[in-house]
C-alpha positions as protocol buffer text, in pm:
chain_id: "A"
residue {
  index: 1
  type: MET
  ca { x: -800 y: 886 z: 1642 }
}
residue {
  index: 2
  type: ILE
  ca { x: -565 y: 618 z: 1518 }
}
residue {
  index: 3
  type: THR
  ca { x: -481 y: 377 z: 1797 }
}
residue {
  index: 4
  type: ALA
  ca { x: -133 y: 240 z: 1855 }
}
residue {
  index: 5
  type: ASP
  ca { x: -242 y: -105 z: 1734 }
}
residue {
  index: 6
  type: THR
  ca { x: -392 y: 39 z: 1414 }
}
residue {
  index: 7
  type: LEU
  ca { x: -81 y: 248 z: 1355 }
}
residue {
  index: 8
  type: LYS
  ca { x: 136 y: -61 z: 1393 }
}
residue {
  index: 9
  type: THR
  ca { x: -79 y: -246 z: 1139 }
}
residue {
  index: 10
  type: LEU
  ca { x: -81 y: 40 z: 889 }
}
residue {
  index: 11
  type: THR
  ca { x: 298 y: 70 z: 900 }
}
residue {
  index: 12
  type: THR
  ca { x: 376 y: -300 z: 857 }
}
residue {
  index: 13
  type: PHE
  ca { x: 185 y: -402 z: 544 }
}
residue {
  index: 14
  type: THR
  ca { x: 363 y: -676 z: 349 }
}
residue {
  index: 15
  type: ALA
  ca { x: 383 y: -705 z: -29 }
}
residue {
  index: 16
  type: PRO
  ca { x: 93 y: -958 z: -34 }
}
residue {
  index: 17
  type: ALA
  ca { x: -118 y: -732 z: 192 }
}
residue {
  index: 18
  type: LEU
  ca { x: -56 y: -432 z: -34 }
}
residue {
  index: 19
  type: THR
  ca { x: -134 y: -647 z: -338 }
}
residue {
  index: 20
  type: ARG
  ca { x: -472 y: -733 z: -188 }
}
residue {
  index: 21
  type: ALA
  ca { x: -540 y: -370 z: -97 }
}
residue {
  index: 22
  type: ILE
  ca { x: -454 y: -241 z: -445 }
}
residue {
  index: 23
  type: ARG
  ca { x: -662 y: -514 z: -610 }
}
residue {
  index: 24
  type: ASP
  ca { x: -958 y: -422 z: -387 }
}
residue {
  index: 25
  type: SER
  ca { x: -917 y: -70 z: -526 }
}
residue {
  index: 26
  type: GLY
  ca { x: -966 y: -193 z: -882 }
}
residue {
  index: 27
  type: TYR
  ca { x: -614 y: -272 z: -1001 }
}
residue {
  index: 28
  type: THR
  ca { x: -700 y: -639 z: -1045 }
}
residue {
  index: 29
  type: LEU
  ca { x: -379 y: -755 z: -1215 }
}
residue {
  index: 30
  type: ASP
  ca { x: -121 y: -579 z: -998 }
}
residue {
  index: 31
  type: GLU
  ca { x: 106 y: -787 z: -775 }
}
residue {
  index: 32
  type: PHE
  ca { x: 391 y: -654 z: -563 }
}
residue {
  index: 33
  type: GLU
  ca { x: 717 y: -836 z: -498 }
}
residue {
  index: 34
  type: SER
  ca { x: 841 y: -617 z: -215 }
}
residue {
  index: 35
  type: ALA
  ca { x: 714 y: -341 z: 11 }
}
residue {
  index: 36
  type: LYS
  ca { x: 881 y: -95 z: 246 }
}
residue {
  index: 37
  type: PHE
  ca { x: 703 y: 160 z: 464 }
}
residue {
  index: 38
  type: LEU
  ca { x: 842 y: 509 z: 394 }
}
residue {
  index: 39
  type: GLY
  ca { x: 635 y: 734 z: 619 }
}
residue {
  index: 40
  type: ILE
  ca { x: 314 y: 931 z: 656 }
}
residue {
  index: 41
  type: THR
  ca { x: 241 y: 1208 z: 407 }
}
residue {
  index: 42
  type: ASN
  ca { x: 132 y: 1559 z: 503 }
}
residue {
  index: 43
  type: GLY
  ca { x: -219 y: 1451 z: 402 }
}
residue {
  index: 44
  type: GLY
  ca { x: -218 y: 1159 z: 644 }
}
residue {
  index: 45
  type: GLN
  ca { x: -165 y: 879 z: 391 }
}
residue {
  index: 46
  type: PHE
  ca { x: 69 y: 589 z: 465 }
}
residue {
  index: 47
  type: CYS
  ca { x: 333 y: 574 z: 192 }
}
residue {
  index: 48
  type: TYR
  ca { x: 505 y: 253 z: 79 }
}
residue {
  index: 49
  type: SER
  ca { x: 776 y: 191 z: -175 }
}
residue {
  index: 50
  type: VAL
  ca { x: 686 y: -121 z: -373 }
}
residue {
  index: 51
  type: THR
  ca { x: 837 y: -320 z: -657 }
}
residue {
  index: 52
  type: TYR
  ca { x: 667 y: -527 z: -923 }
}
residue {
  index: 53
  type: GLU
  ca { x: 760 y: -699 z: -1246 }
}
residue {
  index: 54
  type: ASP
  ca { x: 654 y: -522 z: -1565 }
}
residue {
  index: 55
  type: ILE
  ca { x: 556 y: -820 z: -1778 }
}
residue {
  index: 56
  type: HIS
  ca { x: 566 y: -617 z: -2099 }
}
residue {
  index: 57
  type: GLU
  ca { x: 921 y: -491 z: -2059 }
}
residue {
  index: 58
  type: GLU
  ca { x: 1042 y: -775 z: -1835 }
}
residue {
  index: 59
  type: THR
  ca { x: 1190 y: -533 z: -1581 }
}
residue {
  index: 60
  type: ILE
  ca { x: 1146 y: -467 z: -1211 }
}
residue {
  index: 61
  type: VAL
  ca { x: 969 y: -136 z: -1146 }
}
residue {
  index: 62
  type: GLN
  ca { x: 972 y: 63 z: -824 }
}
residue {
  index: 63
  type: THR
  ca { x: 683 y: 296 z: -738 }
}
residue {
  index: 64
  type: LYS
  ca { x: 487 y: 425 z: -441 }
}
residue {
  index: 65
  type: VAL
  ca { x: 154 y: 309 z: -301 }
}
residue {
  index: 66
  type: PHE
  ca { x: -51 y: 524 z: -67 }
}
residue {
  index: 67
  type: LEU
  ca { x: -286 y: 383 z: 195 }
}
residue {
  index: 68
  type: THR
  ca { x: -574 y: 591 z: 322 }
}
residue {
  index: 69
  type: TYR
  ca { x: -727 y: 493 z: 655 }
}
residue {
  index: 70
  type: ASN
  ca { x: -1092 y: 577 z: 719 }
}
residue {
  index: 71
  type: ALA
  ca { x: -1118 y: 585 z: 1100 }
}
residue {
  index: 72
  type: ALA
  ca { x: -1498 y: 616 z: 1095 }
}
residue {
  index: 73
  type: PHE
  ca { x: -1536 y: 281 z: 920 }
}
residue {
  index: 74
  type: GLY
  ca { x: -1203 y: 118 z: 1007 }
}
residue {
  index: 75
  type: THR
  ca { x: -1123 y: 62 z: 640 }
}
residue {
  index: 76
  type: VAL
  ca { x: -812 y: 106 z: 427 }
}
residue {
  index: 77
  type: THR
  ca { x: -796 y: 193 z: 59 }
}
residue {
  index: 78
  type: ALA
  ca { x: -486 y: 188 z: -161 }
}
residue {
  index: 79
  type: ASP
  ca { x: -388 y: 389 z: -466 }
}
residue {
  index: 80
  type: TYR
  ca { x: -86 y: 497 z: -667 }
}
């Protein structure tokens, strides 16, 4: 079960919080400038729209990040 407090936390990640989560997942150079919660996928992942600066092309890129909550361990992982 996901408690109300956990649900509130999982739906209010900030850009810095998502940056830390994605870096913990192995994307060590990624850094987000903005983040907006979009909803929960059919598979139970928490979906965010994020933006970051592409240093190679010097443009702002928008993509999605998906958080997976492991209720048994109380952990969150992030991926694209």
